[in-house]
C-alpha positions as CSV (number, residue, x, y, z in Angstrom):
1,M,0.0,0.0,0.1
2,P,1.3,3.7,-0.5
3,N,1.3,4.5,3.0
4,H,1.4,1.4,5.1
5,F,2.0,-2.4,4.7
6,H,0.6,-5.6,6.2
7,F,2.4,-8.8,7.2
8,L,0.7,-11.9,8.3
9,I,3.3,-13.7,10.3
10,K,3.3,-17.0,11.9
11,T,5.6,-17.3,15.0
12,D,6.6,-20.0,17.5
13,L,8.0,-19.9,20.8
14,R,11.5,-19.1,19.7
15,T,10.3,-15.7,18.4
16,T,7.8,-15.1,21.1
17,A,10.0,-15.8,24.0
18,V,10.9,-12.7,26.0
19,V,14.5,-11.5,25.5
20,A,14.6,-8.5,27.6
21,Q,12.5,-6.1,29.8
22,S,12.4,-2.5,29.3
23,N,12.6,0.2,32.1
24,N,8.9,0.3,32.3
25,D,8.3,-3.4,32.4
26,I,7.6,-4.0,28.6
27,A,8.5,-7.2,27.4
28,V,10.8,-7.5,24.3
29,T,10.5,-10.5,22.2
30,A,12.9,-11.6,19.5
31,F,9.8,-11.0,17.1
32,S,9.4,-7.5,18.3
33,R,13.2,-6.7,18.2
34,G,13.4,-8.2,14.8
35,L,10.6,-6.1,13.4
36,G,12.0,-2.9,14.8
37,T,15.4,-3.7,13.3
38,M,13.7,-4.4,9.9
39,L,11.7,-1.1,10.1
40,S,15.0,0.9,11.3
41,S,17.0,-0.7,8.3
42,Y,14.2,0.1,5.9
43,T,14.0,3.6,7.1
44,K,17.8,4.2,6.9
45,A,17.9,2.8,3.2
46,I,15.0,5.0,2.1
47,Q,16.7,8.1,3.9
48,N,20.0,7.3,2.2
49,Q,18.2,6.6,-1.4
50,E,16.1,9.8,-1.2
51,Q,18.6,11.8,0.8
52,I,16.1,12.9,3.6
53,T,16.0,12.6,7.3
54,G,13.2,12.1,9.8
55,S,10.7,9.3,10.4
56,L,9.1,7.4,7.9
57,F,6.6,5.3,10.2
58,Q,4.4,6.5,13.0
59,Q,6.0,5.6,16.3
60,K,3.5,2.7,17.2
61,T,3.4,-0.2,14.9
62,K,-0.1,-2.0,15.3
63,T,-0.1,-5.6,15.9
64,K,-2.9,-8.0,16.6
65,Q,-2.3,-11.4,18.3
66,V,-4.9,-14.1,17.4
67,S,-7.2,-14.0,20.3
68,S,-9.7,-16.5,21.7
69,E,-12.7,-14.9,19.7
70,W,-11.9,-16.9,16.7
71,S,-9.6,-20.2,16.0
72,W,-6.3,-19.5,14.6
73,E,-7.4,-20.8,11.2
74,D,-10.6,-18.8,11.1
75,Y,-8.6,-15.5,12.0
76,T,-5.9,-16.3,9.5
77,R,-8.0,-16.8,6.5
78,V,-10.0,-13.5,7.3
79,C,-6.7,-11.6,7.9
80,F,-5.3,-13.2,4.6
81,R,-8.4,-12.1,2.6
82,Y,-8.3,-8.5,4.3
83,I,-4.5,-8.1,3.1
84,L,-5.3,-9.4,-0.4
85,Q,-8.3,-7.2,-0.8
86,N,-6.7,-4.2,0.7
87,P,-5.6,-2.5,-2.6
88,I,-9.2,-3.2,-4.2
89,R,-10.8,-1.5,-1.2
90,A,-8.4,1.4,-1.5
91,G,-9.3,1.8,-5.2
92,L,-5.8,1.2,-6.4
93,V,-6.4,-1.7,-8.7
94,E,-9.4,-3.7,-10.0
95,G,-8.3,-7.2,-9.3
96,I,-6.3,-8.8,-6.6
97,G,-3.8,-9.9,-9.3
98,D,-3.2,-6.4,-10.4
99,W,-1.5,-5.4,-7.2
100,E,2.3,-5.6,-7.7
101,F,3.3,-6.2,-4.3
102,S,0.7,-8.9,-3.5
103,S,1.7,-12.4,-2.5
104,Y,-1.3,-13.5,-4.5
105,R,0.8,-13.2,-7.7
106,D,3.2,-15.7,-6.3
107,L,0.6,-18.1,-5.1
108,V,-1.1,-18.3,-8.5
109,G,2.0,-18.3,-10.7
110,L,1.8,-14.7,-12.0
111,R,5.3,-14.3,-10.5
112,N,7.9,-16.5,-9.4
113,G,9.1,-14.7,-6.3
114,T,10.0,-15.1,-2.8
115,L,7.7,-12.5,-1.3
116,C,6.1,-15.1,0.6
117,D,6.4,-18.6,1.9
118,Q,4.1,-20.1,-0.7
119,E,4.2,-23.7,0.8
120,L,3.7,-22.5,4.2
121,I,0.7,-20.4,3.2
122,K,-0.9,-23.4,1.2
123,S,-0.4,-25.7,4.0
124,E,-1.7,-23.5,6.8
125,L,-4.8,-22.3,4.8
126,A,-5.3,-25.8,3.1
127,L,-5.3,-24.2,-0.2
128,D,-5.1,-25.3,-3.7
129,K,-5.8,-22.8,-6.6
130,N,-9.5,-23.2,-6.8
131,R,-9.7,-23.1,-3.0
132,L,-7.4,-19.8,-3.2
133,E,-9.9,-18.1,-5.7
134,D,-12.9,-19.1,-3.5
135,L,-11.1,-17.7,-0.3
136,V,-10.0,-14.4,-1.8
137,G,-12.8,-13.7,-3.8
138,T,-15.2,-13.8,-0.9
139,P,-15.8,-10.2,0.3
140,L,-15.4,-9.5,3.9
141,K,-18.3,-9.0,6.2
142,P,-18.0,-5.7,8.1
143,E,-18.1,-7.6,11.5
144,E,-14.9,-9.6,10.2
145,V,-13.1,-6.4,9.4
146,E,-14.1,-5.0,12.8
147,K,-12.6,-8.0,14.6
148,L,-9.3,-7.5,12.8
149,W,-8.7,-4.4,14.7
């Protein structure tokens, strides 16, 4: 997206284990530290490329952990659809396959890239090409979008 991005990331105990505590007792996990390093590195690269200074991102990165409201599988499916449909809802493209930066292009063979772990997605969502089309083509219900945030 022009002004934000979405990741759907599967973690395990290695990435969610607390590796440090801050002065105000905020737990730091390997995942949060890695995400911070990624955003910082990206910011520095863009600053160098564009010869600018200052922040590129808002100070608070929003994350959502799967809660007990939904099963992991239900949340993952809704989140996956939300991410893939986001450029359409924003009026940037007409079809999911039209968005250059979407993992959908890899999943259906429009691009042979490494933007996502295709096998993990197919496995976790029990997808084949027909099920992928059914999944991403289903419009999200307003209550599903609300639960994501």
